[in-house]
N, C-alpha and C positions, 0 to 999 in steps of 0.2 A: 502492500500500499503507500507506503514512505517512497518508494522508486517511481510508482506511477504520477504520486504527486510531484515530486523533483522535476522529472522529466515533461509534467504540464505547465508548471511555473517556469522555467527554463526556455520552452516551446515558448510561452506567451511572452518573456522578455525578449528573445530573439526577433519575434515577429512584432512589438511594438518599438524595439529600439531604431532609430534610424541607422542604415548605412552609411560609414564615413566617404564610401565610394561615391553614391548618389549626391552628396551634400556635395563632395569636389569637384564632382563632373557640371554639377550644378551651376556652381561658382566659375567654372571653367567656362560654361557656355556665356553666362553673362558678361564676360570679358571678352569673349569671342566676339560676341554678337556687338558690342560698344566699338571695338574695332571695326569691324566691318561698315557701321553705321559711319564712322567717320573718314574710312574710305569711298564710301559713295558718295559723302559730301564733299570731299576734295576733289572726286571727278569731278561731280556736278559743277562746282565753283569754277573747277578748269575750263570745261566746257563753254560755260557763259561768259568766263572774260575773255577767252581766245575768240577774235575775230577773224572770219574767214579771209586770207590776203588773195588778193587781187590779181588772176593770172598775168604774166608776164606777156608781151608783143609777139613773143615767139611761141608760146604754149597758144595762142589764140590763133596761131596761123599752121602750126600743126593739127589742131583741131578742126579748121577748117579744111584742110588738105584731107584730114580721116575723113569727115564725111564724104566729103567729094568721091574722093577712093570707096567708101561704102557702098556709094550709087552705083560707082563703077563696078562694083563687084556684085551687086545683085543683080544686074542687068546681064554681064557675062555668066553668071552663076545660070539664071534661066534660060539664056539662048543657049547654054551648053559649051561655052567657050573656053572655059575655066582646064586647064592639063588636069587628065586623072590625077587624082590625090592629091591637087593642090587644097592650101587651106589659107586660110584667110591672111594670115603672118607673111605668108611665104609671097602673096600675090601682093600684098602692102609692101614688102622689102622690094619686089620687081617693077613697082610704080615709082617707088622713091629714086630707085637707081635710074629708071628711065629718065624721070623728070630733071634728076640732077645732069646724066649727061645732053637733055636738048636745052638746057641752060635754062 
């Protein structure tokens, strides 16, 4: 009878007592959450303060050439004039070489 009573009291004590691992994990989780919140706030602040840089004249010219060559690519591809296996980067490179030699 004493053994049974002792086992019951011991079991009740173990169930009622908080586990030290769980307490530490909760504290660690709270610190991690605070750090993540600070990181997110810093990222948002940087995004808000960083203004977009205007593209240079060379960049604008490159974009314009790329749009024109893209239209040529679509027309040539639809007409079946593209070499077999040629993809956009190869076509773009060939166009640039052709335009540079033409002046």
